[in-house]
C-alpha positions as CSV (number, residue, x, y, z in Angstrom):
1,M,58.0,-18.8,11.4
2,T,60.8,-21.4,11.7
3,E,59.9,-25.0,13.0
4,P,61.4,-25.6,16.4
5,N,63.4,-28.6,15.1
6,T,64.6,-26.8,12.1
7,R,68.3,-27.5,11.6
8,Y,70.4,-24.9,9.5
9,A,73.8,-26.1,7.9
10,V,76.4,-23.4,6.3
11,V,78.7,-24.6,3.6
12,I,81.5,-22.3,2.6
13,E,82.9,-23.5,-0.5
14,S,84.2,-21.5,-3.6
15,H,83.7,-24.5,-6.1
16,H,80.1,-24.5,-6.8
17,V,79.6,-27.8,-8.2
18,L,81.5,-29.1,-4.6
19,A,79.5,-26.6,-2.6
20,E,76.3,-28.2,-4.3
21,G,77.5,-31.7,-3.7
22,V,78.2,-31.1,0.1
23,A,74.9,-29.1,0.4
24,D,72.7,-32.1,-1.3
25,C,74.5,-34.5,1.6
26,L,73.7,-32.3,4.5
27,R,69.8,-31.6,2.8
28,Q,69.5,-35.5,3.0
29,R,70.2,-35.5,6.8
30,G,67.4,-32.9,7.4
31,Y,69.3,-29.6,7.0
32,I,68.3,-26.3,5.7
33,V,71.6,-25.5,3.7
34,G,73.2,-22.0,2.9
35,I,76.1,-22.1,0.5
36,A,78.7,-19.1,0.4
37,S,81.8,-18.6,-1.2
38,T,83.9,-17.1,1.5
39,H,83.7,-16.9,5.3
40,A,82.4,-13.4,5.4
41,S,79.4,-14.3,3.4
42,G,78.9,-17.5,5.1
43,A,78.8,-15.5,8.4
44,A,76.2,-13.2,7.1
45,W,74.0,-15.8,6.3
46,A,74.1,-17.3,9.3
47,A,73.6,-14.3,11.2
48,S,70.1,-14.4,9.7
49,R,69.4,-17.7,11.7
50,A,68.7,-18.0,15.3
51,Q,71.4,-20.8,15.1
52,V,73.6,-22.8,12.8
53,D,73.7,-26.5,13.7
54,F,76.4,-27.6,11.1
55,L,79.3,-26.1,9.5
56,V,81.4,-27.3,6.3
57,A,84.4,-24.7,5.5
58,S,86.7,-24.9,3.1
59,V,90.1,-23.3,5.0
60,P,91.1,-20.9,4.1
61,A,88.5,-19.7,1.8
62,L,89.5,-18.2,-1.9
63,G,90.8,-14.9,-1.1
64,E,90.8,-15.2,2.6
65,S,93.3,-15.8,5.1
66,L,93.0,-18.8,7.7
67,E,92.4,-15.7,10.4
68,G,89.4,-14.5,8.6
69,A,87.6,-18.2,8.9
70,Y,84.4,-18.2,10.1
71,L,85.1,-20.9,12.6
72,A,85.6,-19.1,16.1
73,E,82.7,-16.9,15.4
74,A,80.4,-19.8,14.7
75,R,81.3,-21.6,17.8
76,T,80.6,-18.6,20.0
77,T,77.1,-18.6,18.6
78,N,76.5,-22.2,19.1
79,P,79.4,-24.4,20.8
80,A,77.8,-27.4,19.9
81,I,78.0,-26.9,16.2
82,G,79.2,-29.7,14.3
83,V,82.4,-28.7,12.0
84,I,84.1,-30.0,8.9
85,V,87.3,-28.3,7.8
86,V,87.9,-28.9,4.1
87,T,91.3,-28.3,3.1
88,S,93.4,-28.8,-0.5
89,D,96.9,-28.8,1.0
90,S,97.8,-31.0,3.9
91,D,100.5,-28.6,4.9
92,N,98.0,-25.9,5.9
93,D,98.5,-25.4,9.8
94,L,95.1,-25.9,10.9
95,G,96.2,-24.9,14.4
96,G,93.4,-22.8,15.1
97,M,90.8,-25.1,14.3
98,P,88.2,-26.4,16.8
99,R,89.5,-29.9,18.2
100,H,86.1,-31.7,17.7
101,A,86.4,-30.6,13.9
102,V,86.6,-33.3,11.4
103,T,89.2,-32.4,8.6
104,I,88.6,-33.9,5.2
105,R,91.0,-33.4,2.4
106,K,90.1,-32.4,-1.4
107,P,89.7,-34.4,-3.6
108,F,87.2,-36.5,-1.5
109,S,84.6,-38.8,-2.2
110,F,81.0,-38.5,-1.2
111,L,81.0,-41.8,1.0
112,E,84.2,-40.1,2.8
113,L,81.9,-36.7,3.2
114,A,79.3,-39.1,4.7
115,D,81.8,-40.6,7.2
116,A,83.0,-36.9,8.2
117,I,79.5,-35.7,8.8
118,K,78.7,-38.7,11.1
119,K,81.9,-38.2,12.9
120,A,81.1,-34.8,13.5
121,T,77.8,-35.2,14.6
122,A,79.0,-38.0,16.8
123,S,81.6,-35.7,18.2
124,V,78.9,-33.1,19.2
125,A,76.6,-35.6,20.5
126,S,79.2,-37.0,22.6
127,G,79.8,-33.6,24.1
128,S,83.6,-33.5,22.9
129,Q,83.6,-30.0,21.6
130,D,85.5,-28.5,24.4
131,S,86.4,-24.8,24.5
132,D,89.7,-23.9,22.1
């Protein structure tokens, strides 16, 4: 049985070492973290939880288009989800991303990641997760 204050996060990243590093940062903040290499597998992991509270997603994920991103589905399940979008190309059109999402570009330091987590959490706490 899940504790009432359990917080879940999913990390969607195809590079295992990077995904583990991001997951560790979230675990240090009290999240139980699932790691997936694709948005489809991230969505499957999240579907087995009552609610996912935080999402770090590489967009687009390896072998997937932007249209296949799990972001819209995650927001439907939990409009207050904290979101960090990870991109390796500043030229990517991220027009379909949630307005409250924090974008971080590879390569990034773990201090930059910690700052992005803080900003995404603050965005949700302040109620700025308007519908898209």
